[in-house]
C-alpha positions as CSV (number, residue, x, y, z in Angstrom):
1,M,-10.1,-0.9,26.9
2,T,-13.1,0.3,24.9
3,D,-15.6,-1.9,26.7
4,T,-15.3,0.0,29.9
5,A,-14.7,3.5,28.6
6,L,-16.2,6.5,30.4
7,S,-18.1,9.3,28.7
8,P,-15.7,12.1,27.6
9,S,-18.1,14.7,29.1
10,L,-18.7,12.9,32.4
11,P,-15.5,11.4,33.6
12,S,-17.0,10.3,36.9
13,S,-20.1,8.6,35.4
14,R,-20.6,4.9,36.0
15,P,-19.0,2.4,33.5
16,R,-20.9,1.7,30.3
17,R,-22.2,-1.7,29.4
18,A,-19.5,-3.9,28.1
19,I,-19.3,-4.4,24.3
20,N,-18.1,-7.6,22.8
21,P,-14.6,-6.9,21.3
22,W,-15.5,-8.9,18.2
23,V,-18.4,-6.6,17.5
24,V,-16.1,-3.6,17.8
25,A,-13.6,-5.3,15.6
26,T,-16.2,-6.0,12.9
27,V,-17.4,-2.4,12.7
28,V,-14.0,-0.7,12.6
29,V,-12.5,-3.1,10.0
30,I,-15.1,-2.2,7.4
31,P,-14.1,1.5,7.0
32,T,-10.4,0.5,7.1
33,F,-10.9,-2.0,4.3
34,M,-12.8,0.6,2.3
35,E,-10.1,3.2,2.7
36,V,-7.2,0.9,1.8
37,L,-9.2,-0.5,-1.1
38,D,-9.4,3.0,-2.6
39,T,-5.6,3.1,-3.0
40,T,-5.7,0.4,-5.7
41,I,-9.3,0.1,-7.0
42,A,-9.1,3.1,-9.2
43,V,-5.8,2.0,-10.9
44,V,-7.4,-0.2,-13.5
45,A,-10.0,2.5,-14.3
46,L,-7.6,5.3,-15.1
47,R,-8.0,5.0,-18.8
48,Y,-11.7,5.0,-18.5
49,I,-11.6,8.0,-16.1
50,A,-9.4,9.9,-18.5
51,G,-11.5,9.2,-21.5
52,G,-14.8,10.0,-19.7
53,L,-13.4,13.4,-18.5
54,S,-11.7,14.2,-21.8
55,A,-8.1,14.1,-20.3
56,T,-4.9,12.2,-21.2
57,V,-3.9,9.0,-19.4
58,D,-0.8,10.8,-18.0
59,D,-3.0,13.5,-16.5
60,G,-5.4,10.9,-15.2
61,E,-2.5,9.5,-13.0
62,W,-3.0,12.6,-10.8
63,V,-6.2,10.8,-9.6
64,I,-3.9,8.3,-7.8
65,T,-1.1,10.7,-6.9
66,S,-3.4,13.3,-5.3
67,Y,-5.1,10.7,-3.1
68,L,-1.8,9.2,-1.9
69,A,-0.3,12.6,-1.2
70,A,-3.3,13.7,0.9
71,N,-3.3,10.4,2.7
72,A,0.3,10.7,3.5
73,I,-0.1,14.3,4.9
74,I,-2.8,13.3,7.4
75,L,-1.3,10.0,8.7
76,P,1.6,11.5,10.8
77,I,-0.7,14.0,12.5
78,T,-3.5,11.5,13.3
79,G,-2.2,11.1,16.9
80,W,-2.4,14.9,17.4
81,L,-5.9,15.1,16.0
82,I,-7.1,12.1,18.1
83,A,-5.7,13.7,21.3
84,H,-7.6,17.0,20.7
85,L,-10.8,15.7,19.1
86,G,-11.2,12.3,20.7
87,R,-10.7,9.1,18.9
88,R,-14.4,8.3,18.5
89,N,-15.2,11.8,17.2
90,Y,-12.3,11.8,14.8
91,F,-13.1,8.3,13.5
92,L,-16.7,9.2,12.8
93,L,-15.8,12.5,11.2
94,S,-13.3,10.7,8.9
95,I,-15.8,8.1,7.8
96,A,-18.5,10.8,7.1
97,I,-16.2,13.0,5.1
98,F,-14.7,10.0,3.2
99,T,-18.1,8.8,2.3
100,L,-19.2,12.3,1.1
101,A,-16.0,12.7,-0.9
102,S,-16.5,9.3,-2.5
103,G,-20.0,10.4,-3.7
104,L,-18.6,13.6,-5.1
105,C,-15.8,11.8,-6.9
106,G,-18.4,9.7,-8.7
107,M,-20.3,12.9,-9.7
108,A,-17.2,14.9,-10.9
109,T,-17.7,16.5,-14.4
110,G,-14.0,17.4,-14.9
111,L,-10.5,16.1,-14.0
112,G,-9.9,19.2,-11.8
113,Q,-13.0,18.5,-9.8
114,L,-12.1,14.8,-9.4
115,I,-8.6,15.6,-8.2
116,L,-10.0,18.1,-5.7
117,F,-12.5,15.5,-4.3
118,R,-9.8,12.8,-4.2
119,V,-7.7,15.1,-2.1
120,L,-10.6,15.5,0.3
121,Q,-11.1,11.8,0.2
122,G,-7.4,11.1,1.0
123,L,-7.4,13.6,3.9
124,A,-10.4,12.0,5.5
125,G,-9.3,8.4,4.8
126,G,-5.8,8.9,6.2
127,G,-7.0,8.8,9.8
128,L,-9.1,5.6,9.4
129,Q,-6.1,3.1,9.5
130,P,-4.4,4.3,12.7
131,S,-7.7,5.0,14.5
132,S,-9.1,1.5,13.8
133,Q,-5.8,0.0,14.8
134,G,-5.9,1.8,18.1
135,V,-9.5,0.7,18.7
136,L,-8.7,-2.9,18.0
137,L,-5.7,-2.9,20.3
138,D,-7.7,-1.3,23.1
139,A,-10.7,-3.6,22.6
140,F,-8.8,-6.9,23.2
141,P,-6.9,-8.0,26.3
142,V,-3.2,-8.1,25.9
143,E,-2.9,-11.9,25.4
144,R,-5.3,-11.6,22.4
145,Q,-3.8,-8.5,20.8
146,G,-2.0,-10.7,18.2
147,M,-5.5,-11.6,17.0
148,A,-6.4,-7.9,17.0
149,M,-3.5,-7.2,14.7
150,T,-4.6,-10.2,12.6
151,L,-8.0,-8.6,12.1
152,F,-6.5,-5.3,11.2
153,G,-4.1,-7.1,8.8
154,L,-7.0,-8.7,7.0
155,A,-8.2,-5.3,6.0
156,A,-4.8,-3.7,5.3
157,L,-3.6,-6.8,3.4
158,I,-6.6,-8.1,1.5
159,A,-7.8,-4.7,0.3
160,P,-4.9,-3.9,-2.0
161,V,-4.9,-7.5,-3.3
162,V,-8.6,-7.5,-4.4
163,G,-8.7,-3.8,-5.4
164,P,-7.6,-4.2,-9.0
165,T,-9.8,-7.2,-9.6
166,L,-12.9,-5.5,-8.1
167,G,-12.1,-2.2,-9.9
168,G,-11.8,-4.0,-13.3
169,W,-15.1,-5.9,-12.8
170,I,-17.0,-2.7,-11.8
171,T,-15.5,-0.7,-14.6
172,D,-16.2,-3.4,-17.2
173,S,-19.7,-4.2,-15.9
174,Y,-21.0,-0.7,-15.0
175,S,-19.0,2.5,-15.1
176,W,-15.8,4.0,-13.6
177,R,-18.0,6.2,-11.4
178,W,-19.2,3.2,-9.5
179,V,-15.6,2.6,-8.4
180,F,-16.3,5.6,-6.1
181,W,-20.0,5.3,-5.5
182,I,-19.6,1.8,-4.1
183,N,-18.1,3.5,-1.0
184,V,-21.3,5.4,-0.2
185,P,-23.6,2.6,1.1
186,V,-20.7,0.9,2.8
187,G,-19.6,4.2,4.4
188,L,-23.1,5.0,5.7
189,L,-23.4,1.5,7.2
190,A,-20.0,1.8,8.9
191,L,-20.8,5.3,10.2
192,G,-24.0,4.1,11.9
193,A,-22.4,1.0,13.3
194,C,-19.4,2.8,14.7
195,A,-21.5,5.6,16.2
196,I,-23.4,3.0,18.2
197,T,-20.6,0.8,19.4
198,L,-17.4,2.9,19.8
199,R,-16.4,4.8,23.0
200,D,-13.1,6.4,24.0
201,P,-11.1,4.5,26.6
202,D,-10.3,6.1,30.0
203,Y,-6.7,7.1,29.2
204,L,-7.7,9.0,26.0
205,T,-10.5,10.7,27.9
206,E,-8.1,11.8,30.6
207,Q,-5.5,12.9,28.0
208,R,-8.1,15.0,26.2
209,T,-9.3,16.6,29.5
210,E,-5.7,17.6,30.4
211,L,-5.2,19.1,26.9
212,R,-8.2,21.3,27.3
213,K,-6.7,22.8,30.4
214,Q,-3.6,23.9,28.4
215,P,-3.4,26.8,26.0
216,F,-4.2,25.7,22.4
217,S,-1.1,25.4,20.2
218,F,-0.7,24.1,16.7
219,D,2.6,23.4,14.9
220,A,1.7,25.3,11.7
221,V,5.4,25.4,10.6
222,G,5.7,21.6,11.0
223,L,2.5,21.0,9.0
224,S,3.7,23.3,6.2
225,L,7.0,21.5,6.0
226,L,5.2,18.1,6.0
227,V,3.0,19.2,3.1
228,V,6.1,20.3,1.1
229,V,7.9,17.0,1.8
230,V,5.0,14.7,1.0
231,V,3.9,16.5,-2.1
232,C,7.4,16.5,-3.6
233,W,7.9,12.9,-2.7
234,E,4.6,11.7,-4.3
235,V,5.0,13.7,-7.4
236,V,8.6,12.5,-8.0
237,L,7.5,8.9,-7.4
238,S,4.5,9.2,-9.7
239,K,6.2,11.2,-12.6
240,G,9.9,10.4,-12.1
241,Q,10.1,7.7,-14.9
242,E,7.9,9.8,-17.3
243,W,10.2,12.8,-16.7
244,D,13.4,10.7,-16.9
245,W,14.3,11.2,-13.2
246,L,17.4,13.3,-12.7
247,G,17.9,13.5,-16.5
248,D,14.8,15.7,-16.7
249,P,15.7,18.5,-19.2
250,F,13.1,20.8,-17.6
251,W,14.6,20.3,-14.1
252,R,11.3,19.4,-12.6
253,V,12.5,16.3,-10.8
254,Q,15.7,18.0,-9.7
255,M,13.9,20.9,-8.2
256,L,11.4,18.6,-6.4
257,A,14.3,16.5,-5.1
258,I,16.0,19.6,-3.7
259,L,12.8,20.8,-2.1
260,F,12.2,17.4,-0.6
261,T,15.7,17.1,0.9
262,V,15.7,20.6,2.4
263,G,12.1,20.2,3.6
264,L,12.8,16.9,5.2
265,A,15.9,18.2,7.0
266,G,14.0,21.2,8.2
267,L,11.0,19.1,9.3
268,I,13.2,16.8,11.4
269,V,15.1,19.6,13.1
270,W,12.0,21.7,13.7
271,E,9.9,18.8,15.1
272,L,12.6,17.4,17.4
273,N,12.9,20.8,19.0
274,H,9.2,21.7,19.1
275,P,7.4,21.1,22.5
276,N,4.2,20.0,20.7
277,P,5.2,18.7,17.3
278,V,2.7,17.8,14.7
279,V,4.9,14.9,13.6
280,N,6.6,13.3,16.5
281,F,9.8,11.4,15.4
282,R,10.7,10.4,19.0
283,P,9.3,6.8,18.6
284,L,12.1,6.2,16.1
285,R,14.5,6.1,19.0
286,E,13.2,2.7,20.0
287,R,15.1,-0.1,18.3
288,N,12.2,-2.5,17.7
289,F,10.0,0.2,16.3
290,I,12.5,1.5,13.7
291,A,13.3,-2.1,12.7
292,C,9.6,-2.8,12.2
293,C,9.2,0.4,10.3
294,V,11.9,-0.7,7.8
295,I,10.4,-4.2,7.5
296,I,6.8,-2.9,6.9
297,F,8.0,-0.2,4.5
298,C,10.0,-2.7,2.4
299,A,7.4,-5.5,2.6
300,Y,4.6,-3.2,1.3
301,A,7.0,-1.9,-1.4
302,V,7.5,-5.5,-2.5
303,L,3.8,-6.2,-2.3
304,Y,2.8,-3.3,-4.5
305,A,5.8,-3.9,-6.9
306,A,4.7,-7.5,-7.4
307,S,1.0,-6.6,-7.5
308,T,1.6,-4.1,-10.4
309,S,4.3,-6.1,-12.3
310,L,2.5,-9.5,-12.4
311,P,-0.8,-8.2,-14.0
312,A,1.2,-6.0,-16.4
313,L,3.2,-9.2,-17.4
314,L,0.0,-11.2,-17.9
315,Q,-1.8,-8.5,-19.9
316,S,1.1,-7.4,-22.1
317,L,2.8,-10.8,-22.9
318,F,0.1,-13.4,-22.2
319,G,-2.9,-11.5,-23.7
320,Y,-5.0,-11.5,-20.5
321,D,-7.6,-8.8,-20.1
322,A,-7.9,-6.9,-16.8
323,L,-10.5,-9.2,-15.2
324,S,-8.6,-12.4,-16.1
325,A,-5.3,-11.0,-14.7
326,G,-7.2,-10.0,-11.6
327,L,-8.6,-13.5,-11.2
328,V,-5.1,-14.9,-11.3
329,M,-4.1,-12.7,-8.4
330,S,-7.3,-13.0,-6.3
331,P,-6.8,-16.6,-4.9
332,A,-3.8,-15.3,-2.9
333,G,-6.2,-13.2,-0.7
334,F,-8.1,-16.4,0.3
335,F,-4.9,-18.1,1.5
336,A,-3.9,-15.0,3.4
337,V,-7.2,-15.2,5.3
338,I,-6.4,-18.8,6.2
339,A,-2.8,-18.1,7.2
340,M,-3.4,-15.1,9.5
341,P,-5.4,-16.9,12.3
342,F,-2.5,-19.4,12.6
343,V,-0.1,-16.5,13.0
344,A,-2.3,-15.0,15.6
345,R,-2.4,-18.3,17.5
346,L,1.4,-18.5,17.5
347,L,1.6,-15.0,18.9
348,G,-1.0,-15.8,21.5
349,R,0.9,-18.8,22.7
350,G,4.0,-16.6,23.4
351,T,6.0,-17.2,20.2
352,D,8.7,-14.6,19.7
353,A,7.4,-12.3,16.9
354,R,10.9,-12.0,15.5
355,W,11.0,-15.6,14.3
356,V,7.5,-15.4,12.8
357,I,8.6,-12.2,10.9
358,A,11.8,-14.0,9.7
359,A,9.8,-16.9,8.4
360,G,7.4,-14.6,6.6
361,L,10.3,-12.7,5.0
362,L,11.8,-15.9,3.7
363,T,8.4,-17.0,2.4
364,M,8.0,-13.7,0.5
365,A,11.5,-14.2,-0.9
366,A,10.6,-17.7,-2.1
367,G,7.4,-16.4,-3.8
368,N,9.3,-13.7,-5.7
369,Y,12.1,-16.0,-6.6
370,W,9.5,-18.5,-7.9
371,M,8.0,-15.8,-10.1
372,S,11.4,-14.9,-11.4
373,Q,11.8,-18.4,-12.8
374,M,8.6,-18.3,-14.8
375,N,8.6,-18.3,-18.7
376,L,6.2,-17.4,-21.4
377,D,4.8,-21.0,-21.7
378,I,3.2,-21.2,-18.3
379,S,-0.5,-21.8,-17.6
380,P,-2.6,-19.5,-15.3
381,G,-2.2,-21.9,-12.4
382,Q,1.6,-21.6,-12.6
383,A,1.2,-17.9,-12.0
384,I,-1.3,-18.3,-9.2
385,W,0.8,-20.3,-6.8
386,P,3.9,-18.1,-6.6
387,R,1.6,-15.2,-5.9
388,V,-0.1,-17.3,-3.1
389,V,3.3,-17.9,-1.5
390,L,4.2,-14.2,-1.6
391,I,0.9,-13.1,0.0
392,V,1.1,-15.8,2.7
393,G,4.5,-14.6,3.6
394,L,3.3,-11.0,4.0
395,A,0.4,-12.3,6.1
396,M,3.0,-14.0,8.3
397,C,4.9,-10.7,8.7
398,F,2.1,-8.2,9.3
399,A,0.6,-9.1,12.7
400,P,4.0,-9.9,14.5
401,A,5.6,-6.8,13.1
402,N,2.8,-4.6,14.5
403,V,2.9,-6.4,17.8
404,A,6.7,-6.0,18.0
405,A,6.7,-2.4,16.9
406,Y,4.6,-1.1,19.8
407,L,5.8,-3.5,22.5
408,Y,8.6,-1.2,23.9
409,T,7.1,2.1,22.8
410,P,6.0,4.3,25.7
411,L,2.2,4.8,26.0
412,A,2.6,8.5,25.5
413,L,4.2,8.0,22.1
414,R,1.9,5.3,20.9
415,G,-0.3,7.7,18.9
416,A,2.7,9.1,17.0
417,A,4.1,5.7,16.5
418,V,1.0,4.3,14.8
419,G,0.8,7.4,12.6
420,L,4.4,7.0,11.5
421,L,4.1,3.3,10.8
422,S,0.9,3.8,8.8
423,L,2.6,6.5,6.8
424,L,5.6,4.3,6.0
425,R,3.3,1.4,5.1
426,N,1.4,3.6,2.5
427,E,4.6,5.2,1.2
428,G,6.2,1.7,0.8
429,G,3.4,1.0,-1.7
430,S,4.2,4.2,-3.6
431,V,7.9,3.5,-3.7
432,G,7.4,-0.1,-4.8
433,T,5.1,0.8,-7.6
434,S,7.5,3.5,-8.9
435,L,10.6,1.4,-8.6
436,A,9.1,-1.6,-10.3
437,Q,8.0,0.5,-13.3
438,T,11.4,2.1,-13.6
439,M,13.3,-1.1,-13.2
440,Q,11.1,-2.9,-15.7
441,E,11.6,-0.2,-18.4
442,R,15.3,0.1,-17.8
443,R,15.9,-3.7,-17.8
444,D,13.7,-4.0,-20.9
445,Q,16.1,-1.7,-22.8
446,F,19.1,-3.6,-21.5
447,H,17.8,-7.0,-22.5
448,S,16.7,-5.7,-26.0
449,L,20.3,-4.5,-26.6
450,R,21.9,-7.7,-25.3
451,L,19.6,-10.0,-27.3
452,G,20.1,-7.9,-30.4
453,E,23.9,-8.5,-30.2
454,W,23.3,-12.1,-31.2
455,L,20.9,-11.5,-34.0
456,D,23.3,-11.1,-36.9
457,P,23.8,-12.8,-40.3
458,F,26.4,-15.2,-38.6
459,N,23.8,-16.6,-36.3
460,A,22.6,-19.9,-37.8
461,T,19.5,-20.1,-35.7
462,A,18.5,-16.5,-36.7
463,R,19.1,-17.3,-40.4
464,S,17.0,-20.5,-40.2
465,F,14.2,-18.6,-38.5
466,L,14.2,-15.8,-41.2
467,E,14.2,-18.4,-44.0
468,E,11.3,-20.3,-42.6
469,A,9.3,-17.2,-41.8
470,S,10.0,-15.7,-45.2
471,G,8.8,-18.8,-46.9
472,A,5.6,-18.8,-44.9
473,F,4.9,-15.1,-45.7
474,V,5.7,-15.6,-49.4
475,Q,2.9,-18.2,-49.5
476,Q,0.5,-15.7,-47.8
477,T,1.5,-12.5,-49.7
478,G,3.2,-13.7,-53.0
479,D,5.7,-10.8,-52.5
480,P,9.3,-11.9,-51.7
481,I,10.3,-8.4,-50.6
482,A,7.3,-7.9,-48.3
483,A,7.8,-11.5,-47.0
484,Q,11.4,-10.7,-46.0
485,Q,10.3,-7.5,-44.2
486,L,7.6,-9.3,-42.3
487,A,10.0,-12.0,-41.3
488,L,12.4,-9.4,-39.9
489,Q,9.5,-7.7,-38.1
490,S,8.5,-11.1,-36.6
491,L,12.1,-11.6,-35.3
492,A,12.1,-8.1,-33.8
493,N,8.7,-8.7,-32.1
494,L,10.0,-12.0,-30.7
495,R,13.2,-10.3,-29.4
496,Q,11.0,-7.6,-27.7
497,Q,8.7,-10.1,-26.2
498,Q,11.6,-12.1,-24.7
499,A,13.3,-8.9,-23.5
500,S,10.2,-7.7,-21.7
501,S,9.7,-11.0,-20.0
502,L,13.3,-11.1,-18.8
503,A,12.8,-7.5,-17.5
504,Y,9.7,-8.6,-15.4
505,F,11.6,-11.6,-14.1
506,D,14.5,-9.4,-13.1
507,V,12.1,-7.3,-11.1
508,F,10.9,-10.4,-9.2
509,W,14.4,-11.5,-8.6
510,V,15.4,-8.1,-7.1
511,L,12.3,-8.2,-4.8
512,A,13.4,-11.6,-3.6
513,V,16.9,-10.3,-2.7
514,V,15.3,-7.4,-0.8
515,M,13.3,-9.8,1.3
516,V,16.3,-11.8,2.2
517,A,18.3,-8.6,3.1
518,L,15.5,-7.6,5.6
519,L,16.6,-10.5,7.8
520,F,19.4,-8.3,9.1
521,A,16.7,-5.9,10.5
522,V,15.1,-8.8,12.4
523,L,18.5,-9.6,14.0
524,L,18.6,-6.0,15.4
525,M,15.3,-6.4,17.2
526,K,14.8,-7.2,20.9
527,R,12.8,-10.2,22.2
528,S,9.2,-9.5,21.2
529,V,6.8,-11.6,23.2
530,A,3.6,-9.9,24.5
531,E,3.6,-10.9,28.2
532,K,0.3,-11.0,30.1
533,G,-0.3,-7.7,31.8
534,T,1.9,-5.7,29.4
535,R,-0.2,-3.0,27.7
536,I,0.6,-2.5,24.0
537,G,-2.7,-0.8,23.0
538,S,-2.4,2.4,21.2
539,E,-3.9,4.9,18.8
């Protein structure tokens, strides 16, 4: 535990003064919240960023893609970096570089500069999540580690929920540059607080001492393969729909897909046979861990898919501005904060995490199904409550999934396990965003064609609509020909509006089905109760 950690340089020194775990939890959650927030806060500002830097909106999307790719590259090797640098040193270094990169992003004068600084920001921020998670698990006794995961979940869950709202408010009220500059004072405060309170636990100090006795080795081949895989993956997810996926006439998607497949196969084979792999896949042999990886990946895919689809629906079909759409989504975060302590209490009382996860998945399914039954005549309140149900369901899944994931994982593999789970959590968001966009556009085309099949001269309702609309336009314009054309355009607009709404509702329905299907992963898990005396702390 961190409150009795020894100095890394003086292993035999007397124990340090105990630090209240709640103080430790407070200081490490701040930078985690800041880093996760940056995955979504810049989304609503992309148009402003592109305009301010004289770039197209499509090119501006690289601001998001570059950050996610850099973040994904560093996550799997966090365990290796912590083992060699020390968790405290690595955590402080990550906060410092992330804060510096945030300031540089706000000062960028061109899109190329901004993308470069976002890569630096992503590389530094990638280590904050697994490091803070490890600190929390080591700071609390085993019977209260459910609460530790709840605190971590507050940062990892609430940040992407409030990100678009906060980003929209900052951009509208000040400038897109403040989306990045807001990290500077928060980062400096977190850096000072963490430097004062954090110490490495005994087992990490001993591990680092043993590593210093061994010849230094670094898996450069593994890291190179990882970079190829992650970059191909992120670019395809970001640009796949724009480039028409496998129908891309320039073969960009096809070539990236081939590189990704070959690179991933090579990475797995190389790392499984390497004595000191930069990405350790061995935690995936444990049944609970791989089941929780699937659950967390899909749950975050659903979260991000719903979090991008709902505001897009509200803005495109209901006429909401970015801030109003964000205000519809924000109350869900408040209810998640309320729900998570109850989940932590259940885990602390010995409740099997599997049943809490199953209840959370069903709740998420209910929230998505509720949204799939909406229509274009609803009030803002009728969009708020399905979103609340969805987020409360995710809050019910997060802490028990993290507890169950590490319960049977050997201590020596905990660092690699946290890195892999954090990577899959982030990549789930990327997949969900991309698939939701693709699904919505494809289903929009489908419904437009199907609705158009019924709009012919033999449809009495369509004829009645055109006659009434033509009469109204004749009174306004005095031109019968123009009135007829305007009536036809009104009917076409109405068809497109209904087709778009049905497409969004189809997305929510599919997300509900995915959540129900995840119950089979829960059935594959072993009993997941954190018994007293069983250590599940990790990096």
